[in-house]
Every structure is written in C-alpha cells, then in structure tokens.
GUDREN-962020 format. One record per residue (C-alpha): y, x, z. Coordinates in steps of 0.05 Angstrom, whole numbers, padded with zeros to 5 digits, always signed. Example, Ala and Ser with C-alpha at 12.3 -4.5 7.8 and 13.67 -1.06 7.14 Angstrom:
# GUDREN-962020
-00090+00246+00156-00021+00273+00143
//
This chain:
# GUDREN-962020
+03816+05140-02594+03758+05179-02624+03723+05229-02581+03690+05292-02607+03633+05335-02583+03677+05374-02534+03704+05309-02504+03632+05285-02495+03614+05350-02460+03674+05341-02414+03653+05269-02398+03581+05289-02384+03603+05345-02336+03655+05302-02300+03606+05245-02292+03558+05293-02257+03613+05325-02214+03682+05294-02214+03707+05348-02165+03693+05407-02211+03753+05453-02219+03789+05455-02285+03773+05530-02289+03698+05517-02280+03700+05459-02329+03734+05503-02380+03683+05558-02370+03625+05509-02380+03653+05483-02446+03675+05552-02470+03749+05537-02473+03809+05563-02436+03836+05521-02378+03901+05495-02409+03870+05459-02469+03813+05435-02425+03862+05403-02377+03900+05372-02435+03835+05341-02461+03819+05312-02392+03889+05284-02386+03883+05253-02456+03817+05221-02436+03851+05192-02374+03913+05168-02412+03869+05132-02463+03828+05097-02409+03763+05132-02425+03764+05163-02356+03784+05104-02312+03777+05133-02242+03745+05185-02198+03701+05160-02141+03655+05183-02085+03585+05155-02091+03557+05134-02024+03487+05125-01995+03481+05049-01984+03426+05055-01930+03469+05102-01889+03524+05049-01891+03475+04996-01867+03466+04963-01935+03391+04955-01944+03387+04889-01982+03407+04882-02055+03401+04818-02094+03415+04795-02164+03441+04724-02165+03445+04678-02224+03502+04629-02215+03507+04564-02254+03573+04527-02253+03583+04452-02250+03630+04453-02310+03637+04504-02365+03709+04491-02384+03760+04547-02385+03794+04524-02320+03729+04521-02280+03706+04588-02305+03773+04620-02290+03774+04590-02219+03705+04619-02206+03723+04687-02236+03785+04692-02193+03749+04672-02130+03689+04718-02140+03733+04779-02142+03753+04767-02069+03682+04776-02042+03668+04847-02021+03593+04836-02021+03594+04825-02096+03587+04893-02128+03582+04868-02200+03596+04803-02234+03576+04791-02307+03592+04730-02349+03526+04719-02386+03491+04677-02438+03426+04640-02424+03407+04592-02370+03459+04615-02320+03534+04628-02328+03542+04690-02285+03498+04746-02258+03519+04779-02192+03495+04841-02157+03504+04831-02083+03498+04881-02026+03482+04860-01955+03452+04889-01891+03389+04846-01893+03363+04778-01913+03397+04740-01856+03463+04773-01875+03451+04753-01948+03436+04681-01925+03501+04680-01886+03538+04704-01949+03506+04649-01991+03518+04593-01941+03589+04611-01921+03620+04647-01980+03583+04640-02046+03568+04566-02045+03638+04553-02020+03668+04579-02085+03695+04528-02134+03650+04503-02188+03584+04532-02161+03526+04484-02177+03463+04526-02173+03440+04595-02150+03377+04633-02166+03366+04696-02124+03323+04755-02140+03314+04805-02083+03308+04879-02102+03243+04907-02073+03255+04978-02097+03299+05014-02147+03264+05058-02197+03327+05080-02234+03400+05076-02216+03450+05112-02260+03525+05115-02254+03532+05163-02313+03548+05129-02379+03512+05158-02440+03563+05192-02484+03521+05209-02545+03488+05142-02563+03537+05130-02621+03517+05196-02652+03443+05179-02654+03414+05147-02716+03349+05109-02720+03296+05137-02766
//
C-alpha cells in the first residue's frame, strides 16, 4: 500500500499522541472526520499502524539498568537458530531481539532493576537458553536519544 502526504501527516500526529480524537485529528490535517477515520482504518487494515500503546517511565517502574547483549550461538543451522528465537521470546526482560550480521548472531536490549538483577537474568535465564555459546554485554550509562516515533518522510527525501 502506498501512503501519501496526508497519510504521513496522520502517522506523525498519531505517533505523537495515539489518544487524539478523530475530530481533532481531522482538524489538524484539514479534512472532515469521516474521511479521516477511513484513512486511519485503512492504515490499520494494511498493517502500517500495528498497535496503540502507552509509553511508560522505566525508572518509575524500577527499571534502571539497560544493557545491549551480543549473543553468539554454538551452531548456526536453521534448527538451532529457530530454537533460540522461540526461547528468547519467552523472556520478559528482553525488550528487543535482532538477528544480526557480524561477530555475533543476535543483539538483545535487556531491561533490569540493577546489575545484580541483570546478573541473575544472565545466569539463570539467558545462558540456559538452547544454543547460547557466548555473551558480550554493554551496559547503558546514559541515553542521549530515545525515539519511538518512526520517520515517515525519509523515502521522500533525495540526496543532493
């Protein structure tokens, strides 16, 4: 599905405030509410809008330690990779899991209360997963930028 300038405006606004009323959204894009709602529903049906969520403050939930973990598997065959991928999805501490190229096989973003909590996660959960051979942990000291909003206009930009 192609998206036009109005769809991009809708996506930008909804990514800033997913609870905006359809009437306010319509006003901000200079359309009437019925076609605005139809555009939003079309974006949802086509999987461009996947979900609506509440963003939380990790520190207020007691999550003060974030790590990026490179995971290297023992074997790189399809079955071993699939076993690992299935198992990693069961761990709530893993916020993101990316299958990557380079020296490691996967890159994880892990949330924990503190370093001892992270150590417990590594010793009792992560290293217990099938196929894990090696871990390399990078602890986040501070976060300079954290975005949840996807850029919607990058495909329109040309390099000069």
